[in-house]
Backbone of each chain as ProteinMPNN parsed JSONL, in Angstrom:
{"seq_chain_A": "QSVLTQPPSVSGAPGQRVTISCTGSSSNIGAAYDVHWYQQLPGTAPKLLIYGNNNRPSGVPDRFSGSKSDTSASLAITGLQAEDEADYYCQSYDTSLRGVFGTGTKVTVL", "coords_chain_A": {"N_chain_A": [[89.391, 96.588, 95.572], [88.317, 99.494, 97.287], [88.465, 102.818, 95.945], [89.174, 106.206, 96.355], [89.187, 109.03, 94.513], [91.169, 111.875, 94.092], [92.103, 115.163, 92.896], [95.54, 115.628, 92.01], [96.726, 118.079, 92.648], [95.871, 121.423, 93.612], [95.62, 124.963, 93.26], [95.763, 128.39, 94.39], [95.387, 131.94, 94.723], [96.086, 134.021, 97.584], [93.185, 134.622, 99.53], [91.438, 133.696, 97.628], [88.976, 131.218, 96.534], [89.113, 127.73, 96.738], [88.424, 124.416, 95.599], [88.289, 120.947, 96.397], [87.868, 117.864, 94.993], [86.436, 114.626, 95.63], [86.126, 111.604, 94.474], [84.152, 108.786, 94.483], [82.462, 105.663, 94.618], [79.602, 103.457, 94.117], [80.053, 101.638, 96.067], [81.211, 102.793, 98.216], [81.223, 105.946, 99.026], [78.774, 106.35, 97.757], [77.24, 104.444, 98.985], [76.162, 105.512, 101.156], [77.941, 106.057, 103.203], [79.61, 108.176, 105.532], [81.691, 111.017, 104.715], [84.925, 112.148, 105.447], [87.385, 114.667, 106.105], [90.875, 115.439, 106.05], [93.649, 117.406, 107.051], [97.038, 117.652, 106.303], [99.85, 119.017, 107.385], [103.221, 119.77, 106.37], [105.471, 117.315, 107.536], [103.99, 116.618, 109.777], [101.418, 114.938, 111.767], [98.289, 113.837, 110.343], [95.318, 115.919, 110.566], [92.024, 116.112, 111.725], [89.631, 117.672, 109.753], [87.069, 118.03, 108.639], [84.158, 116.31, 109.538], [81.722, 113.695, 109.153], [80.679, 114.492, 106.638], [80.019, 117.345, 106.539], [80.697, 118.719, 108.87], [82.459, 120.692, 111.228], [85.164, 120.153, 113.413], [85.69, 121.462, 116.733], [87.491, 124.467, 116.749], [88.358, 124.456, 114.129], [88.572, 126.644, 111.429], [85.793, 128.462, 109.956], [86.215, 128.818, 107.31], [86.641, 126.508, 106.053], [84.737, 124.032, 104.47], [82.497, 121.295, 103.868], [80.922, 119.055, 101.533], [78.601, 116.648, 100.198], [77.519, 114.484, 97.619], [75.679, 112.062, 96.041], [77.941, 109.902, 94.674], [80.213, 111.295, 95.307], [82.271, 113.799, 96.945], [83.123, 117.046, 98.291], [85.597, 119.41, 99.292], [85.756, 122.685, 100.355], [87.71, 125.602, 100.432], [87.553, 128.767, 101.505], [88.632, 132.178, 101.164], [91.462, 131.777, 101.006], [94.489, 131.098, 102.726], [98.001, 131.552, 103.464], [98.801, 129.706, 105.365], [97.235, 127.546, 104.817], [98.431, 125.933, 103.057], [99.07, 122.716, 102.312], [98.701, 119.1, 102.458], [95.7, 117.417, 101.581], [93.235, 115.061, 102.485], [90.525, 112.938, 101.692], [88.229, 110.661, 103.282], [86.492, 107.615, 103.678], [84.168, 104.885, 104.146], [83.76, 101.467, 103.015], [81.545, 98.979, 101.599], [82.49, 96.619, 102.612], [83.095, 97.172, 105.136], [85.569, 98.286, 105.517], [87.884, 100.927, 105.825], [88.751, 103.688, 103.664], [91.102, 105.836, 102.207], [91.344, 108.9, 100.368], [93.248, 109.738, 97.386], [94.755, 111.962, 97.845], [95.481, 115.498, 97.887], [97.498, 118.177, 96.994], [97.601, 121.371, 98.181], [98.477, 124.485, 96.991], [99.459, 127.726, 97.789], [99.536, 130.546, 95.948]], "CA_chain_A": [[89.563, 97.508, 96.704], [87.739, 100.81, 97.049], [89.371, 103.913, 95.649], [88.622, 107.559, 96.344], [90.101, 109.764, 93.642], [91.276, 113.324, 94.269], [93.088, 115.774, 91.996], [96.846, 115.655, 92.688], [97.063, 119.397, 93.156], [95.078, 122.618, 93.302], [96.321, 126.157, 93.722], [94.995, 129.619, 94.359], [96.001, 133.105, 95.345], [95.493, 134.353, 98.889], [91.86, 135.207, 99.474], [90.571, 133.013, 96.679], [88.278, 129.993, 96.945], [89.493, 126.53, 96.007], [87.665, 123.229, 95.969], [88.95, 119.662, 96.172], [86.858, 116.83, 94.793], [86.729, 113.273, 96.116], [85.196, 110.8, 93.686], [84.091, 107.396, 94.905], [81.601, 104.769, 93.847], [78.416, 102.977, 94.829], [80.447, 100.746, 97.156], [81.732, 103.572, 99.349], [80.453, 107.172, 99.28], [77.421, 106.145, 97.254], [76.541, 103.513, 99.873], [75.698, 106.342, 102.28], [78.931, 106.237, 104.259], [80.057, 109.553, 105.701], [83.003, 111.405, 104.208], [85.681, 112.98, 106.379], [88.53, 115.319, 105.464], [92.032, 115.659, 106.904], [94.722, 118.292, 106.582], [98.351, 117.232, 106.782], [100.928, 119.973, 107.175], [104.492, 119.055, 106.176], [106.163, 116.765, 108.688], [103.119, 116.439, 110.936], [100.339, 113.961, 111.646], [97.033, 114.401, 109.82], [94.406, 116.561, 111.509], [90.642, 116.053, 111.248], [89.188, 118.99, 109.321], [85.625, 117.924, 108.45], [83.65, 114.969, 109.795], [80.307, 113.536, 108.823], [80.381, 115.207, 105.383], [79.99, 118.812, 106.544], [80.804, 119.231, 110.239], [83.802, 121.09, 111.617], [85.521, 120.012, 114.839], [85.978, 122.701, 117.422], [88.785, 125.052, 116.445], [88.59, 124.538, 112.678], [87.928, 127.864, 110.921], [84.635, 128.24, 109.085], [86.644, 128.917, 105.914], [86.626, 125.149, 105.53], [83.4, 123.448, 104.447], [82.408, 120.059, 103.113], [79.63, 118.661, 100.987], [78.574, 115.292, 99.63], [76.399, 114.247, 96.714], [75.757, 110.777, 95.322], [79.166, 109.121, 94.875], [81.367, 112.17, 95.453], [82.27, 114.806, 97.999], [84.015, 118.166, 98.016], [86.07, 120.285, 100.363], [85.975, 124.044, 99.877], [88.446, 126.537, 101.287], [87.321, 130.141, 101.072], [89.592, 133.092, 101.782], [92.682, 130.978, 101.12], [95.587, 131.732, 103.454], [99.289, 130.878, 103.3], [98.878, 128.581, 106.314], [96.427, 126.433, 104.313], [99.251, 125.116, 102.157], [99.175, 121.409, 102.953], [98.056, 117.998, 101.749], [94.349, 117.168, 102.066], [92.764, 113.713, 102.17], [89.185, 112.52, 102.078], [88.198, 109.29, 103.821], [85.15, 107.069, 103.879], [84.151, 103.443, 104.36], [83.111, 100.758, 101.929], [80.553, 97.993, 102.013], [83.148, 95.531, 103.34], [83.409, 97.759, 106.447], [86.955, 98.725, 105.575], [88.026, 102.327, 105.491], [89.543, 104.005, 102.493], [91.498, 107.234, 102.077], [91.521, 109.416, 99.031], [94.615, 109.731, 96.869], [95.449, 113.129, 98.374], [95.601, 116.709, 97.067], [98.397, 119.197, 97.531], [97.128, 122.743, 97.966], [99.543, 125.486, 96.928], [99.007, 129.114, 97.828], [100.423, 131.243, 95.012]], "C_chain_A": [[89.017, 98.878, 96.341], [88.814, 101.85, 96.792], [88.592, 105.207, 95.713], [89.631, 108.429, 95.601], [90.01, 111.263, 93.89], [92.231, 113.879, 93.222], [94.424, 115.863, 92.722], [97.171, 117.013, 93.301], [96.008, 120.424, 92.77], [95.856, 123.803, 93.844], [95.409, 127.366, 93.626], [95.763, 130.734, 95.037], [95.375, 133.34, 96.711], [94.155, 135.051, 98.719], [90.9, 134.515, 98.53], [89.902, 131.803, 97.301], [88.776, 128.843, 96.087], [88.618, 125.374, 96.483], [88.458, 121.982, 95.599], [87.85, 118.606, 96.064], [87.364, 115.481, 95.303], [85.687, 112.365, 95.454], [85.279, 109.339, 94.079], [83.19, 106.582, 94.0], [80.405, 104.335, 94.699], [78.776, 102.054, 95.985], [81.049, 101.496, 98.336], [80.869, 104.813, 99.586], [78.992, 106.984, 98.883], [76.596, 105.166, 98.077], [76.144, 104.193, 101.168], [76.676, 106.416, 103.441], [79.378, 107.694, 104.3], [81.442, 109.764, 105.1], [83.647, 112.359, 105.22], [86.898, 113.533, 105.649], [89.62, 115.601, 106.49], [92.996, 116.616, 106.22], [96.036, 117.777, 107.154], [99.386, 118.282, 106.402], [102.242, 119.209, 107.063], [105.114, 118.589, 107.488], [105.314, 116.552, 109.923], [102.069, 115.357, 110.682], [99.107, 114.621, 111.025], [96.163, 114.961, 110.935], [92.998, 116.499, 110.923], [90.131, 117.466, 110.975], [87.663, 119.067, 109.205], [85.223, 116.484, 108.765], [82.17, 114.895, 109.441], [79.856, 114.404, 107.668], [80.528, 116.719, 105.466], [80.084, 119.421, 107.938], [82.251, 119.556, 110.58], [84.035, 120.815, 113.096], [85.784, 121.383, 115.44], [87.381, 123.193, 117.06], [89.104, 125.144, 114.962], [87.85, 125.758, 112.129], [86.777, 127.564, 109.965], [84.956, 128.52, 107.62], [86.614, 127.551, 105.231], [85.194, 124.6, 105.585], [83.392, 122.209, 103.562], [81.002, 119.818, 102.616], [79.751, 117.273, 100.385], [77.345, 115.165, 98.744], [76.634, 112.958, 95.942], [77.063, 110.049, 95.654], [80.395, 110.001, 95.013], [81.178, 113.162, 96.595], [83.239, 115.91, 97.616], [84.382, 118.886, 99.293], [86.304, 121.646, 99.734], [86.749, 124.829, 100.922], [88.219, 127.929, 100.725], [88.298, 131.066, 101.798], [90.916, 132.394, 102.043], [93.797, 131.766, 101.807], [96.861, 130.909, 103.279], [99.392, 129.644, 104.191], [98.046, 127.38, 105.87], [97.209, 125.537, 103.365], [99.596, 123.804, 102.855], [98.63, 120.349, 102.001], [96.697, 117.74, 102.405], [93.88, 115.799, 101.577], [91.295, 113.559, 102.56], [89.257, 111.074, 102.58], [86.749, 108.855, 103.99], [85.286, 105.581, 104.205], [83.559, 102.776, 103.123], [82.24, 99.637, 102.479], [81.171, 96.762, 102.674], [83.542, 95.964, 104.75], [84.905, 97.987, 106.629], [87.008, 100.189, 105.194], [88.883, 102.52, 104.25], [89.853, 105.496, 102.514], [91.535, 107.62, 100.603], [92.992, 109.464, 98.66], [95.423, 110.95, 97.299], [95.578, 114.268, 97.38], [96.524, 117.697, 97.749], [97.834, 120.566, 97.174], [98.306, 123.695, 98.052], [98.935, 126.876, 96.929], [100.003, 129.952, 97.037], [100.953, 132.554, 95.575]], "O_chain_A": [[89.225, 99.367, 95.23], [89.917, 101.782, 97.336], [87.482, 105.3, 95.189], [90.785, 108.548, 96.013], [88.925, 111.844, 93.897], [93.08, 113.149, 92.711], [94.454, 116.143, 93.92], [97.816, 117.089, 94.347], [95.345, 120.306, 91.74], [96.652, 123.665, 94.773], [94.423, 127.371, 92.888], [96.675, 130.491, 95.827], [94.252, 132.903, 96.964], [94.002, 135.945, 97.887], [89.689, 134.715, 98.613], [90.206, 131.408, 98.426], [88.855, 128.957, 94.864], [88.139, 125.36, 97.617], [89.199, 121.967, 94.616], [87.007, 118.483, 96.952], [88.569, 115.242, 95.39], [84.515, 112.368, 95.833], [86.345, 108.727, 94.016], [83.154, 106.779, 92.786], [80.226, 104.781, 95.832], [77.916, 101.715, 96.798], [81.366, 100.884, 99.357], [79.865, 104.725, 100.293], [78.086, 107.414, 99.598], [75.384, 105.067, 97.889], [75.827, 103.532, 102.157], [76.294, 106.794, 104.548], [79.509, 108.355, 103.27], [82.247, 108.839, 104.99], [82.996, 113.25, 105.767], [87.381, 112.933, 104.688], [89.341, 115.953, 107.636], [93.138, 116.634, 104.997], [96.133, 117.5, 108.349], [99.75, 118.415, 105.233], [102.363, 118.111, 107.606], [105.264, 119.368, 108.43], [105.849, 116.328, 111.009], [101.859, 114.922, 109.55], [98.908, 115.828, 111.167], [96.253, 114.541, 112.089], [92.805, 116.804, 109.746], [90.187, 118.341, 111.84], [87.049, 120.048, 109.623], [85.874, 115.544, 108.31], [81.465, 115.904, 109.433], [78.773, 114.989, 107.711], [81.101, 117.328, 104.562], [79.597, 120.529, 108.16], [83.159, 118.789, 110.26], [83.219, 121.188, 113.938], [86.067, 122.344, 114.724], [88.339, 122.42, 117.066], [90.039, 125.847, 114.58], [86.644, 125.898, 112.335], [86.781, 126.554, 109.261], [84.064, 128.465, 106.773], [86.569, 127.451, 104.005], [84.525, 124.69, 106.615], [84.183, 122.094, 102.625], [80.025, 120.302, 103.187], [80.847, 116.789, 100.1], [76.271, 115.671, 99.071], [77.657, 112.79, 95.278], [77.265, 109.628, 96.793], [81.516, 109.517, 94.854], [80.082, 113.334, 97.129], [84.075, 115.736, 96.729], [83.599, 118.964, 100.24], [86.97, 121.756, 98.705], [86.487, 124.738, 102.121], [88.637, 128.236, 99.609], [88.734, 130.771, 102.91], [91.43, 132.416, 103.161], [94.02, 132.94, 101.512], [96.803, 129.717, 102.981], [100.004, 128.648, 103.806], [98.135, 126.311, 106.474], [96.709, 124.503, 102.921], [100.316, 123.784, 103.853], [98.166, 120.65, 100.901], [96.559, 117.832, 103.625], [94.094, 115.424, 100.424], [90.88, 113.999, 103.632], [90.23, 110.364, 102.326], [85.894, 109.642, 104.395], [86.376, 105.09, 104.501], [82.936, 103.432, 102.288], [82.213, 99.388, 103.685], [80.447, 95.943, 103.24], [84.227, 95.236, 105.469], [85.436, 97.895, 107.736], [86.253, 100.638, 104.331], [89.637, 101.634, 103.846], [88.983, 106.317, 102.802], [91.73, 106.783, 99.722], [93.868, 109.26, 99.5], [96.643, 110.973, 97.137], [95.761, 114.045, 96.183], [96.358, 118.015, 98.927], [97.619, 120.874, 96.001], [99.037, 123.718, 99.042], [98.012, 127.166, 96.167], [101.172, 130.056, 97.409], [101.712, 133.252, 94.902]]}, "seq_chain_B": "EVRLVQSGAEVKEPGESLKISCKVSGYSFTNYWIGWVRQMPGRGLEWMGIIYPGDSRTRYGPSFQGQVTISADKSITTAYLQWSSLKASDTAMYYCARETSSGARDYWGQGTLVTVSS", "coords_chain_B": {"N_chain_B": [[92.311, 115.415, 128.804], [92.607, 114.106, 125.607], [95.027, 111.847, 124.518], [97.312, 110.284, 122.325], [100.116, 108.494, 122.315], [102.87, 107.489, 120.624], [105.337, 104.88, 120.204], [108.949, 105.117, 119.811], [111.1, 105.887, 116.939], [112.188, 103.268, 114.724], [114.813, 101.199, 113.532], [115.373, 98.588, 111.47], [116.407, 95.333, 110.224], [115.754, 93.557, 107.154], [113.513, 90.802, 107.495], [113.494, 90.764, 110.24], [111.5, 90.936, 113.284], [108.916, 93.116, 114.616], [107.28, 95.263, 116.916], [105.229, 97.928, 117.38], [103.944, 100.603, 119.42], [101.016, 102.291, 120.812], [100.119, 104.401, 123.081], [97.358, 105.202, 124.99], [95.427, 107.829, 126.479], [93.102, 109.728, 128.523], [90.486, 109.179, 127.739], [87.841, 106.69, 127.595], [89.282, 103.78, 126.915], [88.257, 101.362, 125.996], [85.965, 101.929, 124.603], [86.127, 103.0, 122.048], [87.08, 102.519, 118.639], [90.412, 101.899, 117.521], [92.634, 102.888, 115.068], [95.138, 102.092, 112.535], [97.436, 103.691, 110.348], [99.264, 103.794, 107.367], [101.958, 105.597, 105.935], [103.889, 105.812, 103.319], [107.168, 106.915, 102.243], [106.852, 110.103, 100.871], [104.318, 109.553, 99.922], [100.704, 108.893, 99.954], [98.052, 108.531, 102.47], [97.249, 105.385, 103.937], [94.763, 103.066, 104.768], [95.125, 100.813, 107.223], [94.023, 99.088, 109.183], [91.812, 98.302, 111.961], [91.042, 98.15, 115.496], [88.85, 97.115, 118.108], [89.183, 97.784, 121.271], [87.575, 96.959, 123.382], [86.603, 94.375, 122.931], [88.462, 93.243, 121.362], [87.933, 92.903, 118.64], [88.921, 92.925, 115.236], [89.646, 94.48, 112.092], [91.028, 94.349, 108.876], [92.636, 96.141, 106.227], [92.53, 95.246, 102.731], [95.126, 95.091, 101.59], [96.728, 94.633, 103.721], [95.946, 92.501, 105.236], [96.988, 89.589, 106.804], [99.594, 90.462, 106.643], [100.318, 92.122, 108.727], [99.742, 92.415, 112.308], [97.261, 93.537, 114.435], [96.734, 94.537, 117.745], [95.617, 94.843, 121.203], [96.02, 95.965, 124.575], [94.08, 96.079, 127.228], [94.614, 96.528, 129.891], [96.716, 98.265, 130.083], [96.002, 100.278, 128.448], [96.852, 100.374, 125.689], [97.534, 100.147, 122.242], [98.707, 98.03, 119.577], [100.879, 97.434, 116.769], [102.15, 94.987, 114.746], [104.81, 93.174, 113.107], [105.908, 90.109, 111.72], [107.949, 89.458, 110.039], [109.843, 91.672, 108.655], [109.946, 93.706, 105.665], [111.797, 95.531, 103.181], [110.004, 97.182, 101.939], [108.274, 97.86, 103.931], [109.12, 100.144, 105.065], [108.222, 103.169, 106.356], [106.106, 105.823, 107.667], [104.116, 105.327, 110.474], [100.921, 105.771, 111.774], [98.779, 105.926, 114.622], [95.303, 106.25, 115.45], [92.336, 107.509, 116.98], [89.073, 106.331, 116.375], [85.881, 107.531, 115.583], [82.312, 106.899, 115.978], [81.25, 107.524, 113.537], [83.204, 106.92, 111.804], [85.218, 108.716, 111.475], [88.522, 109.901, 112.165], [89.533, 111.269, 114.955], [91.504, 111.934, 116.842], [95.014, 111.774, 116.784], [98.094, 109.912, 116.927], [101.596, 110.835, 117.195], [103.081, 109.615, 115.298], [105.177, 106.916, 114.155], [108.259, 106.268, 112.877], [109.359, 103.779, 110.8], [112.12, 102.141, 109.643], [113.409, 99.952, 107.344], [116.163, 98.271, 106.494], [119.029, 96.792, 105.002]], "CA_chain_B": [[92.847, 115.64, 127.468], [92.857, 112.88, 124.849], [96.391, 111.757, 123.992], [97.813, 109.032, 121.77], [101.566, 108.655, 122.268], [103.443, 106.327, 119.962], [106.716, 104.516, 120.508], [109.934, 105.835, 119.018], [111.534, 105.401, 115.634], [112.852, 101.971, 114.702], [115.614, 100.812, 112.365], [115.435, 97.129, 111.491], [116.867, 94.666, 109.002], [114.748, 92.669, 106.561], [113.353, 89.516, 108.155], [113.308, 90.929, 111.679], [110.152, 91.207, 113.765], [108.788, 94.417, 115.24], [105.98, 95.616, 117.497], [105.201, 99.322, 117.802], [102.836, 100.812, 120.336], [100.232, 103.524, 120.821], [99.606, 104.5, 124.449], [96.187, 106.086, 124.976], [94.947, 108.356, 127.754], [92.153, 110.826, 128.431], [89.133, 108.724, 127.415], [87.642, 105.267, 127.859], [90.0, 103.039, 125.86], [87.485, 100.232, 125.476], [84.732, 102.386, 123.948], [86.4, 103.547, 120.72], [88.005, 101.814, 117.77], [91.729, 102.511, 117.262], [93.084, 102.462, 113.755], [96.509, 102.329, 112.109], [97.556, 104.257, 109.011], [100.625, 103.802, 106.821], [102.322, 106.614, 104.955], [105.215, 105.546, 102.763], [107.847, 108.188, 101.943], [106.344, 110.883, 99.747], [103.06, 108.996, 99.427], [99.491, 109.226, 100.68], [97.635, 107.759, 103.636], [96.645, 104.091, 103.648], [94.003, 102.518, 105.884], [95.683, 99.482, 107.467], [93.118, 98.258, 109.951], [91.337, 98.856, 113.227], [90.733, 97.224, 116.583], [87.97, 97.605, 119.166], [89.821, 97.233, 122.471], [86.61, 96.386, 124.304], [86.49, 92.928, 122.73], [89.558, 92.881, 120.452], [87.545, 92.713, 117.235], [89.808, 93.608, 114.309], [89.388, 94.44, 110.639], [92.232, 94.739, 108.152], [92.506, 96.497, 104.836], [92.91, 94.122, 101.861], [96.573, 95.041, 101.346], [97.442, 94.395, 104.971], [95.503, 91.238, 105.817], [98.047, 88.582, 106.784], [100.922, 91.081, 106.626], [100.524, 92.719, 110.04], [98.776, 92.035, 113.345], [96.86, 94.624, 115.332], [96.277, 94.019, 119.028], [95.455, 95.867, 122.233], [96.079, 95.515, 125.965], [93.195, 96.976, 127.973], [95.144, 96.813, 131.227], [97.639, 99.401, 130.0], [95.403, 101.172, 127.426], [97.845, 100.482, 124.61], [97.32, 99.38, 121.022], [99.964, 97.614, 118.965], [100.971, 97.014, 115.371], [103.357, 94.175, 114.699], [105.236, 92.428, 111.936], [106.722, 88.939, 112.068], [109.117, 89.431, 109.166], [109.821, 92.945, 107.944], [110.51, 93.845, 104.322], [112.213, 96.906, 102.896], [108.817, 97.938, 101.543], [107.546, 98.285, 105.134], [109.658, 101.439, 105.463], [107.128, 104.139, 106.295], [105.628, 106.391, 108.921], [102.882, 104.679, 110.898], [100.138, 106.555, 112.719], [97.562, 105.392, 115.229], [94.297, 107.29, 115.583], [91.05, 107.1, 117.523], [88.025, 106.407, 115.368], [84.552, 107.759, 116.143], [81.258, 106.018, 115.46], [80.976, 107.85, 112.13], [84.351, 106.5, 111.009], [86.237, 109.775, 111.424], [89.65, 109.726, 113.09], [89.566, 112.605, 115.528], [92.755, 112.168, 117.552], [96.095, 111.036, 116.154], [99.412, 109.873, 117.515], [102.591, 111.663, 116.503], [103.699, 108.812, 114.237], [106.396, 106.134, 114.397], [108.988, 106.009, 111.632], [109.992, 102.468, 110.727], [113.057, 102.027, 108.52], [113.877, 98.584, 107.165], [117.272, 98.33, 105.546], [120.15, 95.925, 105.32]], "C_chain_B": [[93.139, 114.288, 126.804], [94.278, 112.911, 124.29], [96.642, 110.347, 123.469], [99.305, 109.238, 121.574], [102.178, 107.367, 121.741], [104.892, 106.098, 120.371], [107.662, 105.147, 119.48], [110.317, 105.15, 117.717], [112.319, 104.097, 115.754], [113.655, 101.804, 113.412], [115.832, 99.311, 112.468], [115.997, 96.598, 110.176], [115.744, 93.802, 108.447], [114.728, 91.319, 107.267], [113.153, 89.623, 109.664], [111.837, 91.158, 112.022], [110.128, 92.56, 114.469], [107.377, 94.578, 115.784], [106.07, 97.061, 117.945], [103.919, 99.574, 118.584], [102.213, 102.192, 120.244], [99.552, 103.59, 122.189], [98.522, 105.581, 124.489], [95.871, 106.578, 126.377], [93.899, 109.429, 127.503], [90.742, 110.453, 128.014], [89.044, 107.224, 127.714], [88.159, 104.434, 126.69], [89.129, 101.987, 125.198], [86.247, 100.638, 124.681], [84.918, 102.977, 122.554], [87.306, 102.595, 119.948], [89.312, 102.618, 117.69], [92.199, 101.982, 115.922], [94.556, 102.773, 113.516], [96.527, 102.769, 110.645], [99.015, 104.213, 108.589], [100.787, 104.972, 105.862], [103.754, 106.344, 104.509], [105.849, 106.861, 102.35], [107.294, 108.866, 100.693], [105.001, 110.439, 99.21], [101.888, 109.383, 100.33], [99.215, 108.309, 101.862], [96.965, 106.457, 103.197], [95.993, 103.53, 104.899], [94.451, 101.079, 106.106], [94.691, 98.566, 108.162], [92.734, 98.937, 111.248], [91.087, 97.756, 114.231], [89.784, 97.898, 117.567], [88.487, 96.993, 120.464], [88.84, 96.593, 123.456], [86.494, 94.878, 124.198], [87.513, 92.384, 121.742], [89.121, 92.517, 119.035], [88.499, 93.517, 116.355], [89.276, 93.501, 112.884], [90.642, 94.973, 109.966], [91.884, 95.17, 106.729], [93.028, 95.371, 103.956], [94.418, 93.987, 101.664], [97.367, 94.636, 102.577], [97.024, 93.105, 105.675], [96.61, 90.208, 105.69], [99.46, 89.14, 106.798], [101.303, 91.68, 107.974], [99.48, 92.178, 111.012], [98.526, 93.236, 114.24], [96.307, 94.013, 116.606], [96.147, 95.163, 120.019], [95.52, 95.228, 123.607], [95.272, 96.505, 126.797], [93.815, 97.409, 129.293], [96.09, 98.005, 131.235], [97.235, 100.354, 128.875], [96.378, 101.442, 126.279], [97.443, 99.589, 123.441], [98.673, 99.108, 120.357], [99.781, 97.291, 117.483], [102.258, 96.212, 115.258], [103.534, 93.444, 113.38], [106.058, 91.235, 112.396], [107.99, 88.871, 111.223], [109.075, 90.678, 108.282], [110.454, 92.846, 106.566], [110.921, 95.3, 104.12], [111.011, 97.782, 102.554], [107.934, 98.33, 102.734], [108.071, 99.615, 105.67], [108.6, 102.517, 105.267], [106.957, 104.799, 107.656], [104.3, 105.704, 109.226], [102.206, 105.527, 111.973], [99.027, 105.707, 113.33], [96.586, 106.555, 115.396], [93.034, 106.707, 116.186], [89.981, 107.292, 116.453], [86.663, 106.554, 116.041], [83.526, 106.827, 115.493], [80.93, 106.311, 113.998], [82.124, 107.431, 111.215], [85.441, 107.543, 110.896], [87.308, 109.525, 112.478], [89.966, 111.095, 113.687], [90.822, 112.928, 116.332], [93.813, 111.221, 117.007], [97.338, 111.007, 117.039], [100.384, 110.684, 116.67], [103.294, 110.922, 115.367], [104.943, 108.091, 114.723], [107.034, 105.833, 113.051], [109.685, 104.659, 111.729], [110.849, 102.423, 109.465], [113.572, 100.602, 108.484], [114.939, 98.588, 106.077], [118.381, 97.4, 105.985], [121.468, 96.711, 105.298]], "O_chain_B": [[93.83, 113.44, 127.37], [94.682, 113.89, 123.664], [96.243, 109.357, 124.081], [99.718, 110.064, 120.76], [102.025, 106.298, 122.332], [105.578, 107.014, 120.825], [107.238, 105.638, 118.434], [109.924, 104.019, 117.434], [113.013, 103.855, 116.741], [113.219, 102.22, 112.339], [116.409, 98.824, 113.441], [116.055, 97.301, 109.168], [114.872, 93.363, 109.197], [115.774, 90.76, 107.596], [112.692, 88.672, 110.297], [111.036, 91.526, 111.163], [111.167, 93.086, 114.868], [106.408, 94.096, 115.196], [106.895, 97.395, 118.796], [102.934, 98.851, 118.432], [102.789, 103.126, 119.686], [98.542, 102.927, 122.426], [98.744, 106.719, 124.077], [96.024, 105.84, 127.351], [93.815, 109.977, 126.404], [89.876, 111.326, 127.94], [90.041, 106.581, 128.041], [87.552, 104.392, 125.62], [89.238, 101.742, 123.997], [85.551, 99.777, 124.142], [83.944, 103.413, 121.942], [88.183, 101.949, 120.521], [89.311, 103.846, 117.779], [92.166, 100.778, 115.67], [95.146, 103.608, 114.202], [95.747, 102.289, 109.822], [99.902, 104.558, 109.371], [99.887, 105.295, 105.086], [104.707, 106.619, 105.239], [105.135, 107.839, 102.127], [107.27, 108.284, 99.609], [104.579, 110.898, 98.148], [102.05, 110.092, 101.324], [100.016, 107.441, 102.207], [96.216, 106.427, 102.221], [96.601, 103.52, 105.969], [94.187, 100.214, 105.271], [94.532, 97.407, 107.779], [93.251, 99.999, 111.593], [90.94, 96.587, 113.875], [89.894, 99.096, 117.831], [88.256, 95.814, 120.729], [89.242, 95.769, 124.279], [86.314, 94.178, 125.195], [87.448, 91.224, 121.336], [89.881, 91.881, 118.305], [88.847, 94.651, 116.682], [88.561, 92.564, 112.53], [91.246, 95.937, 110.437], [90.964, 94.636, 106.11], [93.89, 94.608, 104.392], [94.93, 92.87, 101.582], [98.555, 94.33, 102.477], [97.69, 92.67, 106.615], [97.119, 89.974, 104.594], [100.423, 88.388, 106.948], [102.483, 91.736, 108.32], [98.484, 91.573, 110.615], [99.459, 93.867, 114.737], [95.504, 93.08, 116.558], [96.515, 96.301, 119.726], [95.119, 94.077, 123.782], [95.715, 97.627, 127.044], [93.576, 98.521, 129.763], [96.253, 98.675, 132.255], [98.052, 101.149, 128.411], [96.679, 102.59, 125.953], [97.064, 98.432, 123.624], [99.641, 99.845, 120.546], [98.697, 96.932, 117.022], [103.33, 96.691, 115.628], [102.584, 93.145, 112.656], [106.822, 91.338, 113.357], [108.99, 88.291, 111.646], [108.355, 90.721, 107.285], [111.352, 92.041, 106.32], [110.437, 96.191, 104.819], [111.003, 98.978, 102.844], [106.954, 99.055, 102.563], [107.52, 100.154, 106.63], [108.137, 102.749, 104.15], [107.565, 104.401, 108.649], [103.465, 105.524, 108.34], [102.834, 105.941, 112.948], [98.414, 104.882, 112.653], [97.0, 107.712, 115.472], [92.695, 105.55, 115.938], [89.984, 108.282, 115.722], [86.329, 105.799, 116.954], [83.845, 106.068, 114.578], [80.395, 105.453, 113.296], [82.031, 107.568, 109.995], [86.481, 107.289, 110.288], [87.023, 108.999, 113.554], [90.568, 111.955, 113.044], [91.163, 114.101, 116.484], [93.56, 110.035, 116.795], [97.604, 111.942, 117.794], [100.049, 111.155, 115.583], [104.012, 111.527, 114.572], [105.669, 108.584, 115.586], [106.414, 105.214, 112.187], [110.497, 104.427, 112.625], [110.357, 102.64, 108.358], [114.109, 100.102, 109.473], [114.664, 98.866, 104.91], [118.644, 97.237, 107.177], [122.531, 96.141, 105.544]]}, "name": "protein", "num_of_chains": 2, "seq": "QSVLTQPPSVSGAPGQRVTISCTGSSSNIGAAYDVHWYQQLPGTAPKLLIYGNNNRPSGVPDRFSGSKSDTSASLAITGLQAEDEADYYCQSYDTSLRGVFGTGTKVTVLEVRLVQSGAEVKEPGESLKISCKVSGYSFTNYWIGWVRQMPGRGLEWMGIIYPGDSRTRYGPSFQGQVTISADKSITTAYLQWSSLKASDTAMYYCARETSSGARDYWGQGTLVTVSS"}
């Protein structure tokens, strides 16, 4: 089964830049499938943050950006704010046409 | 306005059956895949499976194949997730979500909490 690995946690002070990595393999991200990112605030449903590797849905601040290279992807948050404290998940597909979520990263604003 | 409204919380005993629902409105139900996601207490998101309501094609994640059934009723624009025999390990929050052609899930239901306990 495909696995997308993320760091369990990242932290930063308000205003700083943090990045979250999402490491896959040749059977998922490396097979040219798009990567998407979700933000999950405590007690709420996930929210789409980035789609198609680097596109923001309407209403998502441009502080959030995504990138993809080879078998991995990254989410960057610039100008970190207290309201960004949440869990973040990457998601892609694999060659069996099944989706896979990343292991999740908790972002803490110091 | 796109809306996915899920059925309410359930408390069941091991061995019981259950069917939870996801009522869709605001877009053409038959033109988008609908997926289900499990989140066990304190854990991450898991891709359970998807259905294309237009023709009822389904795909299941490896951990969920044979464990659950995903279905849809076009006449009432509702997707379903069902179990024939619940286990305590099925205790979790379950989300439905619309899936775009790129595989992104752009609209989500509010979640249905399923508790299985004797």
